[in-house]
N, C-alpha and C positions, 0 to 999 in steps of 0.2 A: 835342313830347311823345313819349315813347317808345312804340312799339307794345307791346301787351300780349299775352303768350303764356300759355296754360293748358297745363301739362305734367302729364300723368297717366301714372304708371307705379308699379306696386306694387313693383318691384325698386329698392331704395335706390341701388345702385351705378349702374344705368342712369340713374335720375333725377338723380343728382349729375353724371354725365358730361355728359348732355344739357343740364342747367341751366347748367353752366359754359360750354358751347359757345354757348348762346343769349345768355348775359349778355355774352360777348365781342362780340356783334353790337349791344350797346347796348339790348337788349330788356328789358322788365319782366316778370319771371316770377312766375306764381302756380303753386306745385307742389301736386299732389294725389297722395296715396298710394293712392288707390283709385278705382274707378268711381263709387261713391256720393259721394265727396268732389268729384270733378270735376263731377258733375251739380249738386251744391250750389253750387259756385263759379259755374256758369253761371246760377244763379237770381239772383245778386247782382251780377254784373259782365258786361261785354261784352269780348270778346277778338278780337284781329285774327288770331291763329293759335292753333289747338289741336293739340297733339302728344299722341297717346295710344297706349299700348300696347294691343294687342288682348286678350292673355290676362291677365285680372285676375279675382279672385274677386268674387262677388255681382253686380256690374254690369260687364260686359266692355266692351272698347273698341268693339265694333260698336254697343252701346247708347249709349255716349258719343257716337259719331259721328251716330247717328240723332237723339239729343236735341239735339246741336249743330245739325244741319240744320234743326230745327224752331224753335230759339230764338236761334241765333247766325248768322243768315243771312249776314252779312257776313264771317264767319270763314273762313279757309283751314284745311283740316284735313290733318294729316300722321299717318298711321297707321304704327306700327312693330311688328314682331313677329318672334320667332324660331320661332313655332308651338310645338307639342308634338310632338316627333319621333315619339313612339309613337301619337299620336292624330290629329294635325292637321298636314298639310303646310304649312310656312310660306308657300309661293307661293299655295296655295289660300286661306289665311287672308287674305292681302293682296289677292287677287283679290276676295274678298267685301267687304273694306273699301272698295275702289273702288266696288263695286255699291251700298253703302249711303251713299256720299257723300264718301269721302276723296279730296282733290285729289292727294295724293302718298302713296306707300307705300314704306317702307324695311325691308329685312331686318336684323334684329339679328345680330351687334352693329353698331350704327351708329357710324361714326367722327365725331368732332367736326367735321372738315372736311366730311364728307358732309352732315351735318345743316345746317351753316352754308350750304353751297352751295344746297341745296334750299330753305331758308327765304328766303334772298336772292332766289332765283328767284321764289318765290310773292309776295314783297313787291314785286318789280319790275313785275309784270304787273297790268293792271286786272282786277278781280274780275268774272268773268261771273256773271250772275244765276243762282242755282241754282233748280231747280223746287221748288215748295213741296210 
């Protein structure tokens, strides 16, 4: 059975590129166009991997990560961000993502090969128990 991935990104081009890269790995993708849509998907399904953009309106990626850590304890989490150059340093954004529970952080633009390598690495390791 294919591993299931929740992909949350409000940018349609990023979502399309990341979805294609993940599908090439034989993963089943559930795409969310927003943070609220990602949270809703987690209410109804279990995911092996959650890939979330950090900068999204209404519910940001940090909230998606926090919610995932509460409800999707088995999931590996990949945070991606380009930050907001004028307001938020991308490296700082990704550092905070690690603090709230991301397993891997990637700076946008993420190449398909980079995303595939990181996801393969996550899937090949046993999942350490995360603190509740």
